[in-house]
ROKE-806776 format. One record per residue (C-alpha): x, y, z; residue number from 1; residue in three letters; chain. Coordinates in Angstrom, 2 decimals. Layout:
# ROKE-806776
+---------+---------+---------+-----+------+-------+
!      xx !      yy !      zz !  nr ! rest ! kette !
+---------+---------+---------+-----+------+-------+
!       X !       Y !       Z ! NUM !  ala !     A !
...
+---------+---------+---------+-----+------+-------+
END
This chain:
# ROKE-806776
+---------+---------+---------+-----+------+-------+
!      xx !      yy !      zz !  nr ! rest ! kette !
+---------+---------+---------+-----+------+-------+
!   61.80 !   15.48 !   26.47 !   1 !  met !     A !
!   59.53 !   17.54 !   24.43 !   2 !  glu !     A !
!   61.16 !   18.33 !   21.45 !   3 !  tyr !     A !
!   58.18 !   19.21 !   19.59 !   4 !  trp !     A !
!   57.59 !   22.24 !   22.00 !   5 !  asn !     A !
!   59.25 !   25.43 !   20.95 !   6 !  glu !     A !
!   59.44 !   26.89 !   24.36 !   7 !  asp !     A !
!   62.01 !   24.22 !   25.37 !   8 !  val !     A !
!   64.17 !   25.12 !   22.16 !   9 !  trp !     A !
!   63.84 !   28.60 !   23.48 !  10 !  val !     A !
!   65.32 !   27.57 !   26.98 !  11 !  lys !     A !
!   68.13 !   25.89 !   25.15 !  12 !  tyr !     A !
!   69.17 !   28.36 !   23.22 !  13 !  val !     A !
!   69.00 !   31.20 !   25.98 !  14 !  lys !     A !
!   70.29 !   29.01 !   28.72 !  15 !  glu !     A !
!   73.14 !   26.85 !   27.04 !  16 !  asp !     A !
!   74.00 !   28.30 !   23.89 !  17 !  ile !     A !
!   73.92 !   31.90 !   24.52 !  18 !  leu !     A !
!   76.04 !   31.60 !   27.96 !  19 !  pro !     A !
!   78.80 !   29.68 !   26.32 !  20 !  leu !     A !
!   78.95 !   31.98 !   23.29 !  21 !  tyr !     A !
!   79.06 !   34.99 !   25.69 !  22 !  arg !     A !
!   82.12 !   33.25 !   27.76 !  23 !  ser !     A !
!   84.07 !   32.58 !   24.49 !  24 !  cys !     A !
!   83.59 !   36.02 !   23.44 !  25 !  leu !     A !
!   85.21 !   37.19 !   26.53 !  26 !  ile !     A !
!   88.27 !   35.35 !   26.08 !  27 !  leu !     A !
!   88.76 !   36.07 !   22.41 !  28 !  leu !     A !
!   88.10 !   39.79 !   23.23 !  29 !  glu !     A !
!   90.83 !   39.60 !   26.19 !  30 !  leu !     A !
!   93.26 !   37.75 !   23.51 !  31 !  glu !     A !
!   92.42 !   40.69 !   21.14 !  32 !  arg !     A !
!   93.18 !   43.13 !   23.83 !  33 !  asn !     A !
!   96.47 !   41.59 !   24.79 !  34 !  leu !     A !
!   97.64 !   41.24 !   21.32 !  35 !  thr !     A !
!   96.94 !   44.94 !   20.54 !  36 !  tyr !     A !
!   98.49 !   46.31 !   24.07 !  37 !  leu !     A !
!  101.41 !   43.89 !   24.35 !  38 !  cys !     A !
!  102.75 !   42.04 !   21.42 !  39 !  asn !     A !
!  105.85 !   43.28 !   20.19 !  40 !  gly !     A !
!  106.40 !   46.29 !   22.86 !  41 !  arg !     A !
!  108.31 !   46.54 !   25.76 !  42 !  met !     A !
!  106.92 !   45.81 !   28.87 !  43 !  leu !     A !
!  107.98 !   48.70 !   30.53 !  44 !  ser !     A !
!  106.08 !   50.90 !   28.06 !  45 !  asp !     A !
!  102.81 !   48.54 !   28.24 !  46 !  val !     A !
!  102.77 !   48.94 !   32.33 !  47 !  ile !     A !
!  102.91 !   52.61 !   31.97 !  48 !  lys !     A !
!   99.61 !   52.52 !   30.50 !  49 !  glu !     A !
!   98.30 !   49.56 !   32.36 !  50 !  lys !     A !
!  100.35 !   48.54 !   35.55 !  51 !  pro !     A !
!   98.38 !   45.54 !   36.40 !  52 !  thr !     A !
!   99.61 !   43.77 !   33.24 !  53 !  ile !     A !
!  102.75 !   43.36 !   34.57 !  54 !  glu !     A !
!  101.09 !   40.56 !   36.79 !  55 !  tyr !     A !
!  100.20 !   38.62 !   33.64 !  56 !  ile !     A !
!  103.51 !   38.31 !   32.86 !  57 !  phe !     A !
!  105.37 !   37.86 !   35.90 !  58 !  val !     A !
!  102.72 !   36.93 !   38.52 !  59 !  gly !     A !
!  103.69 !   34.01 !   40.69 !  60 !  gly !     A !
!  107.31 !   33.67 !   38.82 !  61 !  thr !     A !
!  110.83 !   34.01 !   40.76 !  62 !  ser !     A !
!  114.32 !   35.09 !   39.71 !  63 !  pro !     A !
!  116.07 !   34.04 !   37.63 !  64 !  pro !     A !
!  113.30 !   32.52 !   35.27 !  65 !  glu !     A !
!  111.27 !   30.31 !   37.14 !  66 !  asn !     A !
!  107.90 !   29.62 !   36.14 !  67 !  tyr !     A !
!  105.24 !   27.70 !   38.51 !  68 !  tyr !     A !
!  102.54 !   25.76 !   37.55 !  69 !  arg !     A !
!  100.20 !   27.39 !   39.89 !  70 !  asp !     A !
!  101.20 !   30.54 !   39.09 !  71 !  ser !     A !
!   99.30 !   33.39 !   37.40 !  72 !  leu !     A !
!  101.76 !   34.11 !   34.80 !  73 !  ala !     A !
!  102.10 !   30.43 !   33.83 !  74 !  tyr !     A !
!   98.49 !   30.07 !   33.50 !  75 !  ser !     A !
!   98.38 !   32.94 !   31.00 !  76 !  tyr !     A !
!  101.16 !   31.83 !   29.17 !  77 !  tyr !     A !
!   99.78 !   28.05 !   28.40 !  78 !  lys !     A !
!   96.12 !   29.45 !   27.89 !  79 !  leu !     A !
!   96.74 !   33.02 !   26.37 !  80 !  met !     A !
!  100.18 !   32.58 !   24.83 !  81 !  gly !     A !
!  101.45 !   35.66 !   26.71 !  82 !  thr !     A !
!  105.57 !   35.36 !   27.55 !  83 !  tyr !     A !
!  108.65 !   37.74 !   28.36 !  84 !  ile !     A !
!  111.95 !   36.67 !   28.77 !  85 !  lys !     A !
!  112.04 !   36.21 !   32.66 !  86 !  leu !     A !
!  115.70 !   36.15 !   33.07 !  87 !  arg !     A !
!  116.10 !   39.35 !   31.43 !  88 !  glu !     A !
!  113.36 !   41.00 !   33.26 !  89 !  tyr !     A !
!  114.51 !   39.89 !   36.92 !  90 !  tyr !     A !
!  118.12 !   41.01 !   35.97 !  91 !  phe !     A !
!  116.79 !   44.76 !   34.97 !  92 !  leu !     A !
!  114.83 !   44.78 !   37.86 !  93 !  lys !     A !
!  117.62 !   43.85 !   40.28 !  94 !  ala !     A !
!  119.83 !   46.84 !   38.79 !  95 !  his !     A !
!  117.05 !   49.11 !   39.50 !  96 !  gly !     A !
!  115.85 !   49.51 !   35.80 !  97 !  lys !     A !
!  112.68 !   49.59 !   34.02 !  98 !  glu !     A !
!  111.77 !   46.25 !   32.61 !  99 !  pro !     A !
!  112.66 !   46.85 !   28.81 ! 100 !  arg !     A !
!  111.85 !   43.03 !   27.83 ! 101 !  thr !     A !
!  109.75 !   42.42 !   24.73 ! 102 !  gln !     A !
!  106.33 !   41.03 !   25.21 ! 103 !  cys !     A !
!  104.69 !   38.22 !   23.00 ! 104 !  thr !     A !
!  101.43 !   37.32 !   22.79 ! 105 !  val !     A !
!  101.11 !   33.89 !   20.40 ! 106 !  asn !     A !
!   97.72 !   32.02 !   19.73 ! 107 !  arg !     A !
!   97.41 !   28.98 !   21.64 ! 108 !  thr !     A !
!   95.81 !   25.56 !   20.70 ! 109 !  lys !     A !
!   93.20 !   26.51 !   23.65 ! 110 !  val !     A !
!   92.24 !   29.63 !   21.98 ! 111 !  met !     A !
!   91.92 !   28.01 !   18.38 ! 112 !  glu !     A !
!   89.30 !   26.06 !   19.78 ! 113 !  tyr !     A !
!   87.73 !   28.78 !   21.62 ! 114 !  ile !     A !
!   87.85 !   30.49 !   18.21 ! 115 !  glu !     A !
!   86.30 !   27.51 !   16.48 ! 116 !  his !     A !
!   83.52 !   26.91 !   18.99 ! 117 !  met !     A !
!   82.56 !   30.89 !   18.64 ! 118 !  glu !     A !
!   82.19 !   30.79 !   14.84 ! 119 !  val !     A !
!   79.65 !   27.92 !   15.62 ! 120 !  leu !     A !
!   77.77 !   29.15 !   18.42 ! 121 !  leu !     A !
!   77.41 !   32.33 !   16.51 ! 122 !  lys !     A !
!   75.83 !   30.70 !   13.19 ! 123 !  arg !     A !
!   73.49 !   28.89 !   15.80 ! 124 !  val !     A !
!   72.54 !   32.24 !   17.53 ! 125 !  leu !     A !
!   71.83 !   33.87 !   14.20 ! 126 !  asn !     A !
!   69.69 !   31.08 !   13.04 ! 127 !  gln !     A !
!   67.91 !   30.90 !   16.36 ! 128 !  ala !     A !
!   67.32 !   34.70 !   16.10 ! 129 !  ser !     A !
!   65.81 !   34.17 !   12.47 ! 130 !  thr !     A !
!   63.32 !   31.42 !   13.82 ! 131 !  leu !     A !
!   62.64 !   34.02 !   16.63 ! 132 !  glu !     A !
!   64.21 !   31.80 !   19.47 ! 133 !  leu !     A !
!   65.84 !   34.71 !   20.79 ! 134 !  ile !     A !
!   66.30 !   38.42 !   20.07 ! 135 !  ser !     A !
!   69.13 !   40.36 !   18.51 ! 136 !  glu !     A !
!   69.12 !   42.15 !   21.51 ! 137 !  gln !     A !
!   70.16 !   39.05 !   23.51 ! 138 !  his !     A !
!   73.31 !   38.63 !   21.11 ! 139 !  ile !     A !
!   74.39 !   42.31 !   21.08 ! 140 !  asn !     A !
!   74.33 !   42.35 !   24.94 ! 141 !  glu !     A !
!   76.25 !   39.37 !   24.94 ! 142 !  ala !     A !
!   78.87 !   41.19 !   23.01 ! 143 !  lys !     A !
!   78.72 !   44.29 !   24.90 ! 144 !  ser !     A !
!   79.12 !   42.28 !   28.05 ! 145 !  tyr !     A !
!   82.07 !   40.37 !   26.79 ! 146 !  ser !     A !
!   84.19 !   43.60 !   26.04 ! 147 !  lys !     A !
!   83.01 !   44.94 !   29.53 ! 148 !  glu !     A !
!   84.38 !   41.78 !   31.18 ! 149 !  ile !     A !
!   87.60 !   41.55 !   28.99 ! 150 !  ala !     A !
!   88.63 !   45.00 !   29.89 ! 151 !  asp !     A !
!   87.88 !   44.23 !   33.97 ! 152 !  glu !     A !
!   90.21 !   41.37 !   33.55 ! 153 !  val !     A !
!   93.26 !   43.60 !   32.36 ! 154 !  leu !     A !
!   92.50 !   45.55 !   35.68 ! 155 !  lys !     A !
!   92.03 !   42.02 !   37.45 ! 156 !  lys !     A !
!   94.12 !   39.64 !   35.75 ! 157 !  pro !     A !
!   93.62 !   36.84 !   38.56 ! 158 !  asp !     A !
!   90.18 !   36.69 !   36.99 ! 159 !  met !     A !
!   91.22 !   34.48 !   34.27 ! 160 !  leu !     A !
!   90.87 !   31.22 !   36.12 ! 161 !  lys !     A !
!   87.19 !   31.90 !   36.77 ! 162 !  asp !     A !
!   86.48 !   33.26 !   33.30 ! 163 !  ile !     A !
!   88.11 !   29.89 !   31.83 ! 164 !  phe !     A !
!   86.65 !   27.75 !   34.30 ! 165 !  gly !     A !
!   83.16 !   29.06 !   33.49 ! 166 !  glu !     A !
!   83.86 !   28.47 !   29.52 ! 167 !  val !     A !
!   84.80 !   24.77 !   30.63 ! 168 !  leu !     A !
!   82.15 !   24.31 !   32.71 ! 169 !  gln !     A !
!   79.57 !   25.50 !   30.34 ! 170 !  arg !     A !
!   81.13 !   23.75 !   27.23 ! 171 !  ala !     A !
!   80.93 !   20.26 !   29.24 ! 172 !  ser !     A !
!   77.37 !   20.90 !   30.39 ! 173 !  asp !     A !
!   76.34 !   21.30 !   26.35 ! 174 !  leu !     A !
!   78.22 !   18.26 !   25.37 ! 175 !  ser !     A !
!   76.38 !   15.02 !   24.33 ! 176 !  val !     A !
!   76.72 !   13.17 !   27.60 ! 177 !  ala !     A !
!   75.32 !   15.90 !   29.58 ! 178 !  ser !     A !
!   72.86 !   17.76 !   27.82 ! 179 !  asn !     A !
!   69.65 !   16.11 !   26.85 ! 180 !  leu !     A !
!   68.98 !   18.63 !   23.86 ! 181 !  tyr !     A !
!   72.28 !   18.30 !   22.44 ! 182 !  thr !     A !
!   71.94 !   14.41 !   22.66 ! 183 !  arg !     A !
!   68.55 !   14.77 !   20.73 ! 184 !  phe !     A !
!   70.27 !   16.65 !   18.14 ! 185 !  ile !     A !
!   73.53 !   14.41 !   18.00 ! 186 !  trp !     A !
!   71.17 !   11.27 !   17.46 ! 187 !  his !     A !
!   69.54 !   12.63 !   14.58 ! 188 !  leu !     A !
!   72.45 !   13.49 !   12.82 ! 189 !  arg !     A !
!   72.77 !   10.14 !   10.43 ! 190 !  lys !     A !
!   69.01 !    8.63 !   11.18 ! 191 !  ile !     A !
!   66.77 !    6.41 !    9.09 ! 192 !  pro !     A !
!   63.41 !    6.67 !    8.93 ! 193 !  lys !     A !
!   62.74 !    3.58 !   10.90 ! 194 !  lys !     A !
!   64.40 !    4.76 !   13.77 ! 195 !  tyr !     A !
!   62.46 !    7.88 !   13.81 ! 196 !  ile !     A !
!   58.94 !    5.77 !   13.86 ! 197 !  lys !     A !
!   60.73 !    3.61 !   16.88 ! 198 !  glu !     A !
!   62.57 !    6.29 !   18.92 ! 199 !  leu !     A !
!   60.72 !    9.39 !   17.98 ! 200 !  tyr !     A !
!   57.09 !    8.53 !   17.17 ! 201 !  pro !     A !
!   55.81 !   12.15 !   17.65 ! 202 !  glu !     A !
!   57.63 !   13.24 !   14.60 ! 203 !  met !     A !
!   55.53 !   11.20 !   12.37 ! 204 !  leu !     A !
!   53.00 !   13.99 !   12.67 ! 205 !  asn !     A !
!   53.68 !   16.03 !    9.61 ! 206 !  gln !     A !
!   53.91 !   19.70 !   11.68 ! 207 !  asp !     A !
!   56.03 !   18.23 !   14.27 ! 208 !  thr !     A !
!   58.49 !   16.94 !   11.62 ! 209 !  phe !     A !
!   58.21 !   20.09 !    9.50 ! 210 !  lys !     A !
!   59.19 !   22.00 !   12.93 ! 211 !  phe !     A !
!   62.21 !   19.93 !   13.77 ! 212 !  ile !     A !
!   63.36 !   19.96 !    9.76 ! 213 !  gln !     A !
!   62.81 !   24.00 !   10.05 ! 214 !  asp !     A !
!   64.35 !   24.40 !   13.43 ! 215 !  leu !     A !
!   67.69 !   21.97 !   13.03 ! 216 !  leu !     A !
!   67.86 !   21.72 !    9.31 ! 217 !  gly !     A !
!   67.23 !   18.19 !    9.16 ! 218 !  leu !     A !
!   67.06 !   16.82 !    5.49 ! 219 !  arg !     A !
!   67.46 !   13.67 !    3.35 ! 220 !  glu !     A !
!   71.14 !   12.55 !    3.21 ! 221 !  tyr !     A !
!   70.84 !    8.99 !    1.46 ! 222 !  ile !     A !
!   67.81 !    7.70 !   -0.18 ! 223 !  val !     A !
!   68.04 !    4.01 !   -1.21 ! 224 !  pro !     A !
!   67.38 !    3.02 !   -4.79 ! 225 !  ile !     A !
!   65.32 !   -0.03 !   -4.43 ! 226 !  val !     A !
!   62.20 !   -1.15 !   -6.24 ! 227 !  glu !     A !
!   60.21 !   -1.47 !   -2.89 ! 228 !  asp !     A !
!   59.21 !    2.17 !   -2.13 ! 229 !  lys !     A !
!   57.92 !    0.99 !    1.30 ! 230 !  glu !     A !
!   61.39 !    0.00 !    2.25 ! 231 !  ile !     A !
!   63.31 !    2.73 !    0.44 ! 232 !  ala !     A !
!   61.29 !    5.12 !    2.62 ! 233 !  asp !     A !
!   61.78 !    3.34 !    5.98 ! 234 !  leu !     A !
!   65.62 !    3.07 !    5.17 ! 235 !  tyr !     A !
!   65.70 !    6.78 !    4.09 ! 236 !  thr !     A !
!   68.28 !    8.73 !    5.97 ! 237 !  ile !     A !
!   68.51 !   11.96 !    7.33 ! 238 !  tyr !     A !
!   71.10 !   14.23 !    8.51 ! 239 !  ser !     A !
!   72.06 !   18.11 !    8.50 ! 240 !  tyr !     A !
!   74.68 !   19.86 !    6.50 ! 241 !  asp !     A !
!   76.82 !   18.27 !    8.91 ! 242 !  tyr !     A !
!   76.75 !   15.35 !    6.74 ! 243 !  ala !     A !
!   79.95 !   16.16 !    5.03 ! 244 !  val !     A !
!   81.13 !   14.65 !    1.95 ! 245 !  val !     A !
!   84.87 !   13.37 !    1.77 ! 246 !  glu !     A !
!   86.97 !   14.33 !   -1.26 ! 247 !  thr !     A !
!   90.63 !   14.01 !   -1.93 ! 248 !  lys !     A !
!   91.20 !   17.01 !   -0.26 ! 249 !  ser !     A !
!   90.10 !   15.11 !    3.07 ! 250 !  gly !     A !
!   86.77 !   16.15 !    5.08 ! 251 !  ile !     A !
!   84.60 !   19.12 !    3.73 ! 252 !  asp !     A !
!   87.97 !   19.75 !    1.67 ! 253 !  gly !     A !
!   89.71 !   21.08 !    4.66 ! 254 !  met !     A !
!   92.78 !   18.32 !    4.57 ! 255 !  gly !     A !
!   91.94 !   16.66 !    7.88 ! 256 !  leu !     A !
!   91.13 !   13.03 !    8.11 ! 257 !  thr !     A !
!   88.15 !   11.43 !    8.93 ! 258 !  ala !     A !
!   89.48 !    9.77 !   12.27 ! 259 !  gly !     A !
!   91.03 !   12.94 !   13.68 ! 260 !  ile !     A !
!   88.40 !   15.26 !   12.43 ! 261 !  tyr !     A !
!   85.24 !   13.25 !   14.04 ! 262 !  phe !     A !
!   86.88 !   13.13 !   17.78 ! 263 !  ile !     A !
!   87.34 !   17.05 !   17.81 ! 264 !  gly !     A !
!   90.48 !   17.79 !   15.52 ! 265 !  gly !     A !
!   91.11 !   21.25 !   14.35 ! 266 !  leu !     A !
!   91.50 !   21.93 !   10.42 ! 267 !  pro !     A !
!   93.83 !   24.68 !    9.31 ! 268 !  ser !     A !
!   90.93 !   27.42 !    9.57 ! 269 !  asn !     A !
!   87.32 !   27.76 !   11.16 ! 270 !  ala !     A !
!   85.46 !   28.46 !    7.74 ! 271 !  met !     A !
!   82.85 !   25.44 !    8.30 ! 272 !  tyr !     A !
!   80.20 !   24.79 !    5.50 ! 273 !  pro !     A !
!   77.74 !   24.29 !    7.91 ! 274 !  tyr !     A !
!   74.97 !   26.72 !    8.57 ! 275 !  thr !     A !
!   71.99 !   24.71 !   10.29 ! 276 !  ser !     A !
!   71.61 !   24.72 !   14.07 ! 277 !  ile !     A !
!   71.83 !   20.56 !   14.02 ! 278 !  gly !     A !
!   74.88 !   20.69 !   11.97 ! 279 !  gly !     A !
!   76.65 !   23.45 !   13.94 ! 280 !  cys !     A !
!   75.71 !   21.67 !   17.31 ! 281 !  ile !     A !
!   77.22 !   18.10 !   16.18 ! 282 !  cys !     A !
!   80.29 !   19.85 !   15.11 ! 283 !  arg !     A !
!   80.55 !   21.97 !   18.39 ! 284 !  leu !     A !
!   80.17 !   18.70 !   20.29 ! 285 !  asn !     A !
!   83.25 !   17.29 !   18.80 ! 286 !  thr !     A !
!   85.07 !   20.58 !   19.35 ! 287 !  leu !     A !
!   84.51 !   20.29 !   23.02 ! 288 !  ile !     A !
!   85.63 !   16.86 !   23.18 ! 289 !  trp !     A !
!   88.89 !   17.92 !   21.27 ! 290 !  gly !     A !
!   89.06 !   20.80 !   23.62 ! 291 !  leu !     A !
!   89.38 !   18.66 !   26.36 ! 292 !  phe !     A !
!   91.28 !   15.74 !   24.89 ! 293 !  ser !     A !
!   93.77 !   17.74 !   22.85 ! 294 !  tyr !     A !
!   94.36 !   20.79 !   25.29 ! 295 !  cys !     A !
!   94.36 !   18.66 !   28.63 ! 296 !  ser !     A !
!   97.99 !   19.75 !   29.74 ! 297 !  asn !     A !
!   96.94 !   23.35 !   29.21 ! 298 !  glu !     A !
!   93.72 !   23.24 !   31.23 ! 299 !  leu !     A !
!   95.55 !   21.34 !   33.89 ! 300 !  ala !     A !
!   96.89 !   24.94 !   34.97 ! 301 !  thr !     A !
!   93.52 !   25.83 !   36.30 ! 302 !  ile !     A !
!   91.74 !   22.42 !   36.88 ! 303 !  leu !     A !
!   92.85 !   20.04 !   39.51 ! 304 !  lys !     A !
!   91.35 !   17.21 !   37.56 ! 305 !  glu !     A !
!   90.89 !   17.95 !   33.62 ! 306 !  val !     A !
!   87.34 !   15.74 !   32.77 ! 307 !  pro !     A !
!   86.75 !   14.18 !   29.72 ! 308 !  ser !     A !
!   83.34 !   14.75 !   27.85 ! 309 !  pro !     A !
!   84.43 !   12.44 !   25.11 ! 310 !  tyr !     A !
!   85.06 !    9.55 !   27.80 ! 311 !  asn !     A !
!   81.98 !   10.26 !   29.65 ! 312 !  ala !     A !
!   80.00 !    9.82 !   26.07 ! 313 !  trp !     A !
!   81.83 !    6.77 !   25.33 ! 314 !  arg !     A !
!   80.69 !    5.44 !   28.84 ! 315 !  thr !     A !
!   76.94 !    6.53 !   28.48 ! 316 !  leu !     A !
!   76.30 !    4.57 !   25.37 ! 317 !  cys !     A !
!   78.41 !    1.55 !   25.84 ! 318 !  gly !     A !
!   79.40 !   -0.43 !   22.81 ! 319 !  asn !     A !
!   77.23 !   -0.66 !   20.25 ! 320 !  lys !     A !
!   79.64 !   -1.38 !   17.37 ! 321 !  arg !     A !
!   79.95 !   -4.80 !   15.78 ! 322 !  pro !     A !
!   83.20 !   -6.51 !   15.97 ! 323 !  ser !     A !
!   83.53 !   -6.99 !   12.35 ! 324 !  leu !     A !
!   82.18 !   -4.91 !    9.32 ! 325 !  phe !     A !
!   83.38 !   -3.53 !    6.09 ! 326 !  asp !     A !
!   84.56 !    0.08 !    5.90 ! 327 !  ser !     A !
!   83.43 !    0.81 !    2.66 ! 328 !  ala !     A !
!   79.78 !    0.60 !    1.50 ! 329 !  tyr !     A !
!   78.35 !    1.32 !   -1.98 ! 330 !  pro !     A !
!   75.61 !    3.77 !   -2.27 ! 331 !  tyr !     A !
!   72.64 !    1.45 !   -1.20 ! 332 !  pro !     A !
!   70.86 !    0.13 !   -4.27 ! 333 !  lys !     A !
!   70.20 !   -3.53 !   -3.16 ! 334 !  asp !     A !
!   68.52 !   -5.16 !   -0.27 ! 335 !  tyr !     A !
!   71.59 !   -6.86 !    0.88 ! 336 !  glu !     A !
!   73.51 !   -3.51 !    1.25 ! 337 !  thr !     A !
!   70.65 !   -2.28 !    3.34 ! 338 !  leu !     A !
!   70.61 !   -5.35 !    5.45 ! 339 !  ser !     A !
!   74.24 !   -4.86 !    6.32 ! 340 !  arg !     A !
!   73.65 !   -1.42 !    7.23 ! 341 !  leu !     A !
!   70.80 !   -2.20 !    9.50 ! 342 !  glu !     A !
!   73.42 !   -4.02 !   11.55 ! 343 !  glu !     A !
!   75.49 !   -0.80 !   11.93 ! 344 !  leu !     A !
!   72.83 !    1.63 !   12.66 ! 345 !  phe !     A !
!   72.66 !    1.39 !   16.57 ! 346 !  pro !     A !
!   76.44 !    2.39 !   16.38 ! 347 !  ala !     A !
!   75.44 !    4.88 !   13.81 ! 348 !  val !     A !
!   72.80 !    6.36 !   15.89 ! 349 !  tyr !     A !
!   74.97 !    6.74 !   18.73 ! 350 !  tyr !     A !
!   77.94 !    7.88 !   17.13 ! 351 !  gly !     A !
!   80.34 !    5.27 !   17.52 ! 352 !  gln !     A !
!   80.26 !    4.72 !   13.77 ! 353 !  leu !     A !
!   80.02 !    7.33 !   11.13 ! 354 !  glu !     A !
!   78.55 !    6.88 !    7.78 ! 355 !  leu !     A !
!   79.95 !    9.56 !    5.25 ! 356 !  ile !     A !
!   79.15 !    9.61 !    1.36 ! 357 !  leu !     A !
!   82.27 !   10.21 !   -0.95 ! 358 !  ser !     A !
!   83.08 !   10.89 !   -4.38 ! 359 !  glu !     A !
!   82.93 !    7.19 !   -4.92 ! 360 !  asp !     A !
!   80.30 !    5.79 !   -2.70 ! 361 !  gly !     A !
!   79.99 !    5.30 !    1.16 ! 362 !  gly !     A !
!   82.27 !    4.81 !    4.04 ! 363 !  tyr !     A !
!   81.99 !    3.65 !    7.65 ! 364 !  ile !     A !
!   84.35 !    5.42 !   10.02 ! 365 !  tyr !     A !
!   85.04 !    4.21 !   13.70 ! 366 !  val !     A !
!   84.92 !    7.06 !   16.33 ! 367 !  arg !     A !
+---------+---------+---------+-----+------+-------+
END
């Protein structure tokens, strides 16, 4: 993997990041359209403007109020949050009346994940544009394309399964178990210089190291306070702004515990502190894990078998975690602490353990 070559990162941004961003935008634009057109309005009024929207609410259902798992309406209900009282709808239709039943569009857990992913993907692309890996034109074209396709879905509602299938496939392909460049970024998220020397020797070149620093936002995270400068340098740990600090308000102050956050749990908002490409991609990877793990029932409406990128990653890296270890570590101020940390570095490198600074020292979390 030529991580020192700018051209391969251009390819990564254009072929992996941009398409997923575009697909997420389509779903978010579709959600906005459905909310604007339908939420709180009578179905009879909505379908006078756009007749095909009726299929979104009733396609594949039957009286008096039967939703079927393979129906179009059920997919929209579980994925996009669209809903009407079917019994009311079919009663009115049976009497030859207009379906004056109220439409509801509620934000689903799936769409929460899509929104969080879009926030981070946009930041990656904006940073990539600043670094001239991609042009603003490409990003603007993705936005225009998403609006066109979202409008098209309203005319052909059965397109939803293909659009969602595309998002899920691209998300899975971007995850750490499938994508070499995401994996490289992931492995650098908590890495001592000792590992950089052993695993990525090309980064010892000053120009290459600066290129990766500028590209991904790699920076010093933990610098041991020991007398021997060579050892201090060797065990200096690098990370991104993803290397969050735990406070009394939880991870990043978002009120979410570390255990849930690190496998893709959602905080109450998408206002992440990360701005670097490396930080955003690491969080994006865990969101992809969370999307497939926490929304598997919803995704089963369009997938015969819901994959697990999280389990695929666990299988890929095996078990590097020692059976016994202390969860709390002081800031490394002596050689004994460094020795203990060294035993955990393989698991930290793969991500099975997460080293986090807090207000009162450091902690090791099991992922």
